[in-house]
N, C-alpha and C positions, 0 to 999 in steps of 0.2 A: 504494500499500500504506500509506503514512504521509502522508496529505494535510495533517496538522497541521504537518508540517515545511516546507511550502511558504513559510510566513511567514519562514523563515530563509534564503530564497534570496539576498537581497541581502547578508546577512552572509557567506554562503558565497562570493559573488562578491568581496567585499571581501578575505576571507582568501586567495582565489586570486590576486587582484591583488597582495597583500602578498608572497606567495611568489614570484611572477614578479619583483617589484621587488627583493627581496633577492638573488635569484640574478643578475639582470642588472646590478644596481648593483655587486656584488662582482666580477663578471666584467669589467665595463667599467673599474672602478677598477684591476684588475690590468693591463689594457692601457694605461691612462693613466699609471700610476706608473712603469712600466718598458717603454716601447714597443719599444725596440731588442731587449731580451731576449725579451719576449713575442712580438714579430714573428718573431724567429728561430725560436722554438719552434713557431709555427703556419705558418711559411713565407710570411710577408707582410712588406712593407716597414715600416719604422718609421713613416712618415707614414700609411700605410693603417691600421696597427694603432692609432695614435693616433685617427684618424677613427672607427674601429670602436668603440673604447672610449668616445669621447664620444657616439656614437650609442646605445650600450647604456645609458649613464648617462641620457641624455635620454629614451630610451624607457621606462626603468624608472621615472623620476620622473613621467612622464606617466601611466603606468598606475597607479602607487601613489596619486597625488593625484587622478586622474580629470580630467586636463586634456588634451584632445585624445587621449583614451585609445584611440580607434579607429585614429587615425593612428599612435600609438605602437605599437599592436599589429601593424599592418601592417609597420612598420619592423622590429620585432623578429622577425616571421615571416620577412621577407626575409633577415635576418642568420642565422637558424637554417637556412633552406633553403640558404644558402651554406655553412654548416658541414656540413650533411648531404652536400651535393655534394662537398665536399673530403674528407670521411671515406670516402665510397663510391668515388669515382673517382680520387682522388689517393693517399690513404693506404690504400685497399682494406680499410677497417675493416668488419667485419660488423655486423649489427644489434645484437648484444650486445657485440661487441668483446672486448677483453681488459682486465681490471682496471677494469671499469665505464666504458670509454671508447667504447662503441659509439654508433651514431647513434640508438638508441632514446631516449636522454636528450634529444637535440635535437628529436626528433619529439614528445615529450611537451610541450615548450615551444611548439612550433608549435600543437598542439591547445589548450593552455591559452590562448594568445594568440587563437586563433580564438574561444574562448568569450567573451573580452573583446570582440572585434570584433563578434560576433553579438548580444551582450546590452548593449553600450555600457557594460559594467562594473557594471551595477546602479544602484541609487539613491544609494549613498554615494559620490558624486563631487563634485568642486568645480565642474565645468562640464558642463551638460546639453546 
């Protein structure tokens, strides 16, 4: 319908990558700065929570800067699938959840990371 907008595809992918990066960087930072408290709130050990936070930070930086962005996307997808599994089978949270804590949020990030995986993040990356 609007073929003239195709020229902005790489800009759209960059904006998508920045959004992914902001969310995972802030989430990872909350895990790293207080792993004991954060781990208790999500039902994980302090060590695993610290690992999870570092993985989220590394994945977010890879996606934002376009360095090994496909591997970073796969890692973040795995993290989100783990979160979805926990929400569905352990916490029995519905798709929408309560107070915006449903697994729809996690699923959106799975799909966003799939876009990065399938497109290699577009042209505005540091590493092709």
